[in-house]
Structures are given as C-alpha cells and as structure tokens.
C-alpha atoms as one frame of an Amber mdcrd trajectory, in Angstrom:
protein
  84.791 -68.548  48.879  86.663 -65.586  47.555  89.843 -64.346  48.421  88.363
 -61.584  50.319  86.731 -63.939  52.651  89.601 -66.130  53.008  91.452 -63.173
  54.235  88.850 -62.327  56.665  89.190 -66.204  58.184  92.878 -65.775  58.247
  92.331 -62.505  60.273  89.901 -63.983  62.524  92.676 -66.615  63.286  95.115
 -63.673  64.166  92.666 -62.086  66.265  91.708 -65.535  68.100  95.576 -66.040
  68.799  95.877 -62.297  70.010  92.750 -63.008  72.549  94.368 -65.997  73.601
  97.421 -64.294  74.562  95.353 -61.503  76.404  93.839 -64.571  78.674  97.157
 -65.636  79.322  98.925 -62.523  80.019  96.073 -61.403  82.378  95.520 -64.708
  83.907  99.257 -64.865  84.439  99.621 -61.743  85.977  96.738 -62.638  88.593
  98.667 -65.942  89.395 101.895 -64.681  89.337 103.354 -66.862  86.447 105.064
 -65.641  83.093 103.851 -66.425  79.985 106.851 -68.824  79.282 105.989 -70.416
  82.509 102.433 -71.190  81.203 103.460 -72.421  77.958 105.821 -74.697  79.861
 103.044 -75.972  81.929 101.312 -76.608  78.877 104.315 -78.689  77.304 104.343
 -80.588  80.697 100.901 -81.610  80.285 101.015 -82.633  76.876 103.973 -84.617
  77.529 102.076 -86.406  80.640  99.075 -86.861  78.384 101.355 -89.078  76.450
 102.724 -91.085  79.594 106.110 -88.874  79.571 107.660 -86.338  81.254 109.964
 -83.732  79.702 113.557 -83.020  80.445 114.932 -79.761  80.420 116.184 -79.798
  76.832 112.554 -80.842  75.517 111.362 -77.490  77.279 113.916 -75.578  76.058
 113.593 -76.978  72.347 109.790 -76.295  72.421 110.061 -73.109  73.807 112.892
 -72.195  71.888 114.504 -70.817  75.045 118.282 -70.946  75.629 119.295 -73.193
  78.273 120.145 -70.639  80.872 116.739 -69.430  80.098 115.066 -72.395  80.545
 116.935 -73.177  83.688 115.781 -69.921  85.208 112.232 -70.469  84.392 112.627
 -73.909  85.994 113.582 -72.454  89.234 110.911 -70.029  88.894 108.515 -72.811
  88.867 110.127 -74.806  91.204 109.991 -71.872  93.549 106.255 -71.709  92.964
 105.537 -75.213  94.087 104.748 -75.818  90.381 107.100 -78.663  89.075 109.464
 -80.987  90.557 112.833 -81.987  89.220 112.967 -85.531  88.988 116.194 -87.711
  88.702 116.071 -91.218  86.849 116.423 -94.166  88.758 118.598 -95.790  85.794
 120.930 -92.557  85.207 121.197 -90.083  87.836 122.344 -87.338  85.527 118.666
 -87.470  83.736 116.177 -84.913  84.868 112.319 -85.023  83.823 110.090 -82.354
  84.687 106.852 -83.357  86.487 103.967 -80.781  87.574 103.147 -80.700  90.836
  99.315 -81.113  92.596  99.615 -77.599  93.158 100.200 -76.831  89.207  97.357
 -78.690  88.386  94.977 -76.810  91.060  96.133 -73.376  89.859  95.718 -74.741
  86.034  92.156 -75.547  86.661  91.494 -72.052  88.264  93.348 -70.474  85.530
  91.595 -72.197  82.415  88.395 -73.656  83.589  86.694 -70.561  82.740  88.112
 -69.997  79.206  87.453 -74.033  78.983  83.921 -73.750  79.592  83.478 -70.749
  76.999  85.022 -72.888  74.688  82.745 -75.843  75.326  79.632 -73.564  75.300
  80.683 -72.461  72.108  81.348 -75.793  70.626  77.833 -77.147  71.757  76.164
 -75.033  69.244  77.773 -76.753  66.375  76.515 -80.391  65.152  79.012 -83.360
  64.943  79.505 -82.806  61.237  80.756 -79.325  61.677  82.828 -80.049  64.603
  84.678 -82.591  62.761  85.166 -79.754  60.129  86.430 -77.383  62.971  88.786
 -79.862  64.218  90.178 -80.913  60.997  90.601 -77.155  60.033  92.297 -76.335
  63.793  94.756 -79.538  63.235  95.617 -78.187  59.905  96.020 -74.469  61.034
  98.304 -75.505  63.983 100.451 -77.564  61.220 100.435 -74.640  58.994 101.881
 -72.253  61.667 104.505 -74.598  62.735 105.506 -75.144  59.079 105.327 -71.418
  58.644 107.555 -71.017  61.579 109.976 -73.760  60.118 110.342 -72.347  56.635
 111.339 -68.769  58.583 113.966 -70.241  60.974 115.358 -72.055  58.323 115.506
 -69.387  55.711 116.778 -66.945  58.554 119.573 -69.545  59.259 120.725 -70.103
  55.654 120.732 -66.549  55.003 124.059 -64.931  55.363 124.114 -62.041  57.901
 123.827 -58.452  57.093 126.875 -56.447  56.975
C-alpha cells in the first residue's frame, strides 16, 4: 500500500469520526442532551459492562472535565431522569453513578438505528475480514488515545508562552 493510500485510510477515519459526531449532535438535539451527557452515558455503560459503577471523579477524568463541570453535567442528567447517584453502603461519602431504565430506553431509541446500520455493513464481511477490521479498530482507538496522551504530556512539560 502506498503512502497516498495510507493517507486516504486516515482521511476516511477522520470522516468516520466526523460522521459519528454529526450523529451524536443530531440525536442529542432531538432528545435534549449534550454531547458530553451522551459521552458520560456511554462511559457509564462501559463501566456497567465490567460490573462496575463509575464515580463522579471517574467521569471527570474520562471526559476531561473539571469537577464543577462534572457536577453540572450530573445534575442535568439527574434532572432528565437519566442517572441516579448511589451512595455506598460501606462509606456514605462514596458516590457511584448508575443509569436509569429511562436512560437505557432513550439510548436504545437514539442508537439502535446506528447499530442496525453498522451491523448491516458488517454483514458484508466474512469472519477473517471482521477479525482484521476488529484488530485495526482496536489499534486505531489505542493510537488515538496514545497520541492524545503525547500531546497532553508535551503541553504539560512545555513552558508557558510569554
């Protein structure tokens, strides 16, 4: 594969990211949620799939939000009936965030059309191709996260401009 073809694939990845952003923005506008709210719900789902519930600090770190911005987002989601703040039985100071059944229902409404489209597209590939696609996507996500960390680290160690 030539350098030009590599650049074309990178461009397609950028376009996929932008198309995903457009979907989230449009769907969020219809359902009255912000992009950050939807990203938070996605993070909560990821935690729940691992048998965990995130803390506000976990969400703040993963969303790269300040503590006040995280609190405002959680207040919004709670007011919409999308999350519940749960106190730990062991230590009442510890708060965990759980999605409500309303959030799950709205999430299905919002993302099932996209999920069905993606499944339809994937059905055109055989098992070996799907393994290559899965490996590539996992590496692409890790690459984006690694590049972000590099930029953040460089920015943190670079002296402030006068």
